[in-house]
N, C-alpha and C positions, 0 to 999 in steps of 0.2 A: 856116821852122822856128821862128823866134822868135814868129810870129803864133799858131802852134798851141799853143806853151807858154803864151802869154798867155791863150788861150781856156780851157785846162785850169785854170789858176790862178784865173781869173775864175769858173769854174763851181764851184770848191771854196769860195772865200771869198765870192763874191757870186752865189749861185744865182739871185737874183731878176733878175739881168741876163741869165741864160741862158734860164731858163724863161719861158714866157708870163706876162704879168702877170695874167691872168685866164682863166676858163673855167668850164665847168659839170661838176661831179661829181654822179652820181645813184645812189640806192640804191632801186631798184624793190621793190615788195612781194614779187614772186616770187623776189627774190634773198636773202630771209631764209629760211633752211632749217635743218633739224634732222637729227641723226644717226639718228633713229628716228621712227616714226610712232605708237609705243605708249609712252606716258609712265607710268613706274611710280615710286612713292615709293622714294627712296633710290638710284635708279639715276643714273649719270652721263650727262648729255646734252651733246652738243657743238652749239653754235649757230654757224651760218655766216652771213656777210654778204659779198656780192660788190658792189664799187663799180665803176661804169662811168664812163668819161671820154667826154664829148661835146664835147671841145675838141680843137683841133689841136695843143695843147701838152701837155706832161707836167705832171701836177698831184699835189699831196700833201694829206694830211689825216689825221684819226683817226676811228675808229668807236667809239662808246660803246654798250655793251649794258646793258639794264635789265630787272629783274623788278619790274614796277610802278614805284615810285619809287626802288628800291634798285639802284645800279649793280652789274653783275656784273663782278668783277675790274677791271682798269684799262683805260685807253685803248689801242686797237689801231691802230697807224699803218698807213696805206696809201700806196703810191706807184703812181700809175696813168699808164702811158704813153699818149700821144695815141691816141685811138680804141680803147684796150684796156680791160681791167678788172683788178682785184686783189681777192683774197679774204682775209678774216681770220676767226678763230673764237675762241670762249671755251668753257671747260668749266663746266657748271652742274649741281649736284646737286639733284634735284627733291624738293620736299615735296608731300604730297598736297593737292589742291585745284585751283581755277582760277587760272591765271596769265596775265598780259598781258606778253608778252616784246617788248621794243622794241629797235630799232637806230637810233642817231642819227649821221648823218654830219656832221662838222665840217671843212670845207675850210680849208686854210691860206690860199689865195688865193680870195677870194669877190667879186672885182669883178664878174664876169659870172656868178656862180653863182646857180642857181635854188633857193631854199630849200624850195620845195614838193616837191622830190623827194629831200630829204635825210633823211627820217624815215619809218619804217615800223614796224608792229607786228602781232603775231598772238596770239590768245588760245587757250590750250591747257588741257586738263584732265589733271592728274596723278592717276592712280588709286592708292588706298591699297594697300600691300603690306606689312602689318605684319611678317610673318616673313621678308621679303626673299627669298622663294623663286621670284620671277619670275612668280608667278601673282597677279593682282590679287584683293583681298579679295572682290570681287563674284563671282568665279568659284572662290574657294578654300574648300573645305569646312572647313578648319581654319586660320583666319587667323593665329593665334599659334603654330601648330605645336607645341602642347603635348600632342598625341595625344588630345585631347578634342574631338570634333566641335563646331562652332559651335552646332549645334542643342541640344547638351546642356551647353554651356559658359556659365556665368553671366558670365564675363569673357572673351569671345572674342578680345579684343585684348591680353590680359595672359598671357604664357606662364607666369607664376608663380602664376596663380590660375585655377581652373576651377569651384570649387564655392562656392556661397553658400546654404547650407542654409536659413537663416532669412530670406533675401531682404532683408537690411538693407543691401545694397550694400557690405558689408564681407566680403571673401573669407574662407573658412575658415582660410586660412593666417595671417591676421592677427586673426581674430575669436576672442576668448577665451570666447565662448559661442555655438558654431556653431548650435545648435538653438533658442537664445533661450528656454530653459526655466527660466532663473533660476539654473541650476547651472553654474558655470564648467567648461570642458572638462577642466581638470586634475583636477576632482573628479567628473566625469561619466563613468560606466562606458559610457554610450551617448551620446556627445556629438552625434550626428547624429539623435537621436530625441527629438522634443519631449515625447513621452509617457513616456519612460523616462530614468532617470538612475542607477538602482542595478542592478547585476548581481552579486549576491553570489558566485556560483560561476564568474564570468568565462567563461561559455559562449557569450556573444554574444546571449543572450536576456534581456531585462530582466525584473526580478522581477514586473512586472505581468502578463507573458505566460508566464513560466516556471512550469511545473507542479511543478518541484522546485528551489526557489530556491538551496538550499545544495549541490545536486548530490551528496547522500549516497546516492541510490538509493531514498529513501523520499519519496513524493509529499507535497506540502504538505498535501493533504487528510488523508492518513493520519497525518502528524505532528501535526496538530491533534487527531485522534482519540486518538493515543497520548500526547498531552500533551508531546511532545518539541518542541524548538525548530526550526522550519522554516528558520531562518537559520544554524544551526550543524550541522556534520556530526557532532559529538560532544556531545550535549546534557548528559551528566553529567560530562564532562571526564575520563574515565578512559582517554583515548587509543585508544578503540575506536569506529569508525564506527557510527552509529546502526543502520545496516542489519545490521551484523555483531554488534551488541551484543544479547545475549539479555535484558539488563536495562538498557535505555538510560537509565533514570532512577535507577539504583542504582550509585553510585560504587564500592561494595565488590565488586560482581559485574559481570562484563562478558560473558564468553563461556559458551556452553553447547554445546560442540563436538558432542556426540552427540545434542543436542536431546531429552534425557530429562527435562527440567524441573528438573534440578539443575545449578547453575552450576559451571563448571570448578573454581573455587576450593574448592568443597565436595564435588565428585564424586570418589569413590575410584578411578573408572576413567573419566576424562573422555572418552576416545575410544572407549570400549566395545569394546576389542579383546581383552578377557579378561585383560589384564595389569594388575595393580594399580598405582596411581600410584607406590607405593614401589619398584616393580621396573621400571617402564616408563622407558625412556630418554627418550622424548618422549610425554607423556600426551595430547597433542593432535595426534598423528600416528598414522595407522592402520597404518603399516608395510607392507612388501612382501608379496605373495602368491607363494609359490614354486611354480613349475610346471616339472617336469623331463621332458624328452622324449628319445627316441632315434630317429633317422631320421624326425623329424616325427611320431612316434607316442608314446604313453605309454611311460615309461621301462621298459626290460627289466629283469627281476629274475632271469632264468635265462640263463647263458652257458656256453660251453664253454672249456676250458683253452686259453690262447694266442689266443683270439679277440679281435680288436680291436673295441672298442665305443666309440661316441662319445655322451656325454651332453651335453645343452644346457639352458640356462635362458633362452633367448631369448624365450620366451613368458611369462615371469614378469611380473607387473604390480605397480603401486603405486596404490591407489585415490585418493590425494591427492598424488601426485607422480610420480616416475619411478625406475626401478631404476638405481643408480649402480655397483654392484660385486657380483661373485659370487666366492666362494672355495670350493675343493674341498679336503677333507682325507681322504686315503686312507692309513691306517696311519701317521699323524703327518706325512706329507709333504703340504705345502700348495701349491696352485696356484690362480692367479687367472685369470678370464676366463669368458665365457659358455659356452664349449665346453671339454669335458674328455675327452681320449682316454686309454684305459687298456686293459690286459689283465690277466687273472688266470691264475696257474699252478697254484696249489694248490686241489684240489677242496674243496668245502664252502661254508660260509656266510661272507660278507664284508660289510663296511659301508663306505659313503662318506658323510662328513658334508658337507652343503651349506649354506653361509651366504650369504644374499642381503641386501645393504644398500641402502637407498633414499637419495634426495638429501638427506634430513634426518638422515642417519647413524644411522638405526634399522635394526636387523638382525633377520632371522628365520632360524632354523636347523632343518633337517630331516635325517633319516637315511635313506639309500637302502640297502636290504638286497638283496644279490646272492647267488645260489646258483650255484656253479660245479659243473657236472655231472662226476662221476668218469668216467674212460675206459671202464670196464666197464659203465656204466649202459645205453648203447644196446643192447649185446648181451643184457643181462639183460632188457630190455624185449622184445626180439625173441623170446627164449626163452620168456618168460612168455606172450606172445601165441600162440606156436606150441603151447604146452602147453594153453592154453585151447581152441585150435582142435581139438586131438586129443581132449581130454576131451569137447568138444561132439559130435564124431562118435561117440565111444564110447557116450555116453548116448543119442544118437539111435538107434543100432542096438540097444542093450541093451533099450530099452523099446518096441521095435516088434515086435509079434507076427508081422507079415507078413514081416519080414526076419530073424527069429530063426534060420531055417534057413540063412541065409547067414552066420552068425556066424563060422564057421571061416575063410571067405574074408577077412572083415574083419580077423580076428585075425592072419592072415598079413600083411596090409598094414601093420598097426600094428607088428608085429615088425620088418618091413623099415624102417619110419620110425625106430623107436627105435634101430636100429643106427647111424644117421647122427648121432645126438646124442652129444656128448662124455660120457665117463665121469667123473662128479664125483670118483671115488675116485683117478683118475689125475691127476697133476700134470704 
């Protein structure tokens, strides 16, 4: 028992007395391995080294990993039992390019160690992967993942840059003169067009190519002919666009609404609607046109007592705007709306006043005349038609020589018909 305790204490305090004084540790080339066969920039790679013992004793040592001359992390200790092996590893983040990765074994006991099998190395190529998407740049159509294909990207490895309009190797994001036309981008209406720097009407077409530089609707050619300014929408400064200005070079006159050759300022009826300026609510507005219908037909003017009739102004128009409101006035009672339902009780003539107002608050008024047929009128018409028929027969037989001999028979027929007619003397 005491001997065993002595052996344990000796192993702890004096390991060299227990383990063999020497032996050979080896690190063959095939024992240097990697966690992947595809090396990509920015990816973590684990490097493994397996140390073998060719000794009958247990041996210890450390493994040092290198990327070229630079050690990767610290020493990695190994403890190898006799005739066995021990593996260690380090993690390494790859950078693009060719790398020579080395593993150096340093035994603690080197009396019988063979230094020729303590070192190994492998050369690998780490492929660029700028956007870290797992696809190497050589196979990636958009290396920086900026949504601009490499074929169209002036800076395919810079996600913050894709354009270099003037080819000066300074991206447009940082270039203060993208098209290198001598005009700084801040003052350049078309900073990506070397041949353009001014765009007066801001329509995206430079003045060199724009046929209407100021965008007033009048071409530059016509403005030159008219002697107006092709770079100003209002040449005379009267706040009226040159296209709408009947007198684009006369500040005192601007519009000629009815195009009669007399400016609105001097025209007594500027909209030519027949209403003098002194009485016209809006002398540059044509006002609405009133159209009244009944059952989608022209308005009825003859109705019967108690008959329901519907009048409409839905087809009324406004040449330079739209109809906004309709008002009906029947006997002083006013109603609004495009439809008006009414009845008449008293026979005779009646009127309805119709007022239509447009979206510029100008109104037109018309009077609708209605005749209400008296109750006796239909009977009167029937009697009149019957009388005409009787008289027609009478004259036909009176003036026919061939039928004169038959007059007595006709006279009897007429007497019979007359008996059926009411006696006007009886009430």
